[in-house]
N, C-alpha and C positions, 0 to 999 in steps of 0.2 A: 613727589605727589603720589598719593595712594591710588591703586587701581580700583575702580568701582566694580563690584561683582553683582551683575544683574541676574544671575541664575538662582532661581528660588527652589531648585530641586532639593529634596531632603535626602535623596539616595546617591547623589553624585551623577556626573555625566556618564553616558555610555562610552565605551572605549572608542577613541578616535580612529584606531587602526587595528588590524588584526595582529595578534601576538604570533610568536614564532611557530608555535604548534599549529595554530589555525591556518597559517600560510602553507605549511607542509601538508596539512590535511586537504586544503583547497587544490594544491597541485596534484596530490595523489588521487583525489576524486575526479578531477577533470581529465586525468590520463585515462581513467577507467571509462568515462563518458566518450572520450576520443576514440577508443577502440570500437564502441557501439556505433558512433557516427561513421567511422570508416567502413564498418560492416554494412550500414545502410547504403553506402555508395559502392557496394559489391567488391570491396577489397578482399582478395582471396587469402585468408589466414590459413597457413599450412597445417596447423594443429588447432582445430576449433575448440577442443576440450580444454586445452591449456590456455588459450586466449580468452575464452569465456570465463574460465576461473580467475584469470588475472583481472579482467574487467570488473566482474561482480565483486571480487575481494577488494579491489581498490576503491570502488564506489562505497562499499559498506564500511571499510576501514576509514575512509576519508570523512564520512559523516560522523563516525564514532569519535575520531580524533578531534574534529572540529568542536564537537560538543564537549569533549574533555577540556579543550583549551578554553571554552567559554565559561564552563561551570565547575571545572574540576577543583579550582582553588578558591571558589567563592564561598561566602558565608551562606548559612541556611536561609531560606526565604525565597519567594517567587521573584525571579529576575526577568522583567519585561522592559529593561532599559532601552530606550531609543527606538522602540518599534514604530512609533509615529514619525520617525525621521529617517529611517532606512528606506532606500528606494524600493527594495523588494517587498517591504511590508507596509508601504504607505501609498500604494497606487502610483508609484513613480515609474521611471523609464524601465528599470529592470522588471518590475511587476508586469508592465504591459507586454514586454518582449516574452516573459515567461508564460503569460496567459495566452498569447497568440500561438506560441509554440505547443503548448499543451492542447489547445483547441485543435490545431492542425494535426497533432498526433492522434487525437480521438477520431477525427474525420477519416484519417487513413486507416485506422483500425477497423472502423465500421464499414467503410465504403470502397476503399482502395488498398486492401492488404497486399496486393501484388507489388505495390511500390516499396514495401520493405522486405520483399523477397518470398512471399507465399506463392507456392506454385501448386495448382490443383492437378493431381495425377502425375506428378513428377517430383524430382528432387528440389528441395527449397533452395533459395539463393539469399544473398545479403544477410540482413539482420536475423531473419527467421532461421536461416541455415546455421548461424552461429549458435542458436539455442538448441539445435537438433540433438547434440550429445546429451545434454541434461534431460531432454524430453524422452529420449530413448532409454535412459537409465531409469526413469521414474515410471513411465507408462508403457514403454516399448513401442511408441509411435513417434513419428516425426513431429516437430514443433509446428504450432500454428501461431497466428498473430495473437491469439488469446493466451497461449502458453507464455509468449514473450511478455505480454502485459501482466499476467498473473505473477510471473517471476519478479518483475520490477516492482510491482505493487507490494508483494510480500517483503522484499528487501527494504522498501521504503518504511513499512510499518515496523520492521524489526530494527533497522538502524536508527530511525528517528525515535523509536520507542526507548532505546537506550539513552539517547539524548534527553528525552522526556524524564527518564528515570533519574538522571543526574540532576536535572533542573528541580524536580520535586522530591529529592531524596529524603527530605525531612517530613514528608506526608505519606503515612503508611497506606491510606486509602488509594491515593494516586499510584503508588507503586504496585499495589495488587491489581488495580484496574488495568494498568499498562501491561502487566504480565498476561492478564486475561486476554486482551485484544491481540497481543502478539501470538499467544498460543492458538486462539481460534482461527486467526488468519493463516498461520503456518500449517496447522494440522488439519483443520476442517475445510478450509477454503482451498488450500493448495495441495497438500500431500495426499490426503485421503481420496479425493477424486481422481488423482493421477494413479494411485495404487488400484483403485477400483477399475480403471480403464485397462490395466494389465491383466485383469481376470478375464477379459473378453476374448472370445475366439469365434470360430464359425458356428458353434453350437450354443453359444452363451453370450448375451448382450445385455450388460447392466448399464442403464442410462447414467450419464453424468449427473452427479448430485452433490451439491454443496449442502451438507446437512444443516448448517445454520441459516441458510437462505430460505426463510419461511414464506409460504404463500401468504399474501399476494405479491410479495417481493419477487418470488420465483413464480411469476404469473402463469407460466406454461406447464407447471409441474403436474397438473391434473388434466391436461389434455389427453384425448383418447389414445394417441399413439404412445405417450409415455406411460399411461396406465397399463397398456397392453405389454409394453416392454418390461415393466416391473413384474407383472404376473408371469410372463414367460421366463423370467430369470430365476424362478423357483422360490425357495424359502427366503433367500437373502433379499431378493427383489420385493417380495411381499412384505417382509419386515421393514424395508425402507419406505414402502407405500403407507404402511400402517403408521410408521413414525411421522410421516408427513401429515397425516390426519390428526394424530394425537398432538403434534406441535402447534396445530391451529386451535383445536377445541379444548385442550387441557393445559399444555405447558405455558403457552403465551398468555392466556387469561389469568392463570394463577399468579405467575411471576409479575405480570403488569399490575394486578390488583395489589400485590404486596409491596413492589418496589418502584412502580411507575415505568415509564418507557426506557429509563436509563439502564435497566438491566440488559436490554438488547442494544440500544443505540450507543451506549458508552462502554459496555463490557464484551459484547459479542460481535456486533455488526462490523463488516469490513469497511463500510463507508465511514461509520463513526470511528473505527480504529485509525483510519488514515487522517481523519479530521483531528483526533486527539493527539496524534504524534507528529506527522509532517505538517499538519495544519495548525499546530499550536501557536506559532508566531503570527498567525493571521486572524485569530479569533476576535481581535478588537475591531475588525472591519465588518463584522456581521451586523445585521439590522437589529437594533435594540428597541425598536418601537413596539407599542402595544399591539398595533395591527399585525406586525410580523409574528408576534407571539400568538395571536389568535389564529392566523393562517396555519401556523405550525401545529397548533392544537388540533 
């Protein structure tokens, strides 16, 4: 008796299980996450530079290898197989756990950073202390909860950007756009502000400035204390202040008129960068109604 095939999919089923490379990548990535979790619980790592390097390398390499296993040997074309059936991308159990964990992490970042090791006026502990070596190398200052967040945010865009690159390797536009958001996040949002902080001393104070974060997104950029800090920082500070004004009155209107908001949201912005890379498997969950489109406009 023949078996009746009720599956009407034209592309075939999504893989029922992870392949060997994806399993290795998952183990590798989770080992990196485990190091960070141990740091949260104040595990005393003897060599923080080494263990931080291991943790971030394992997480990054795990994401990249997982993407290689998923798309490395597939044919060209957009692969969204099974996104409506996977727990993580269809509001399932894993999605709820992830959502609660991320929400809790943000609450701690904003309101209770001491729980992850931030110490005001003293040496850091826990997770924040684990990131001290990297922060000292870049800015000369101890890490903060925002440095921890910025580092993980940048790694997410970089690693998932490579995943996105493999998935859309047949599309030149998508590849160039992905390189763009990876560059702006790594250089403009992460490295340049840290290097700017290294210039500060007792006689020179240059305010933290993410050059791509244009007012009103950077809503406090033109408050009086920051304007004074820019002016007191000499020619460099005055140049940054002028750039802030030009970006509002000249750069943004011209580029928006010519290309629409995509020039910023899809090519430059860190929020859009994370949405286009790490958020790619979840884009089908967004509200497609006309009312949502009108609110966004």
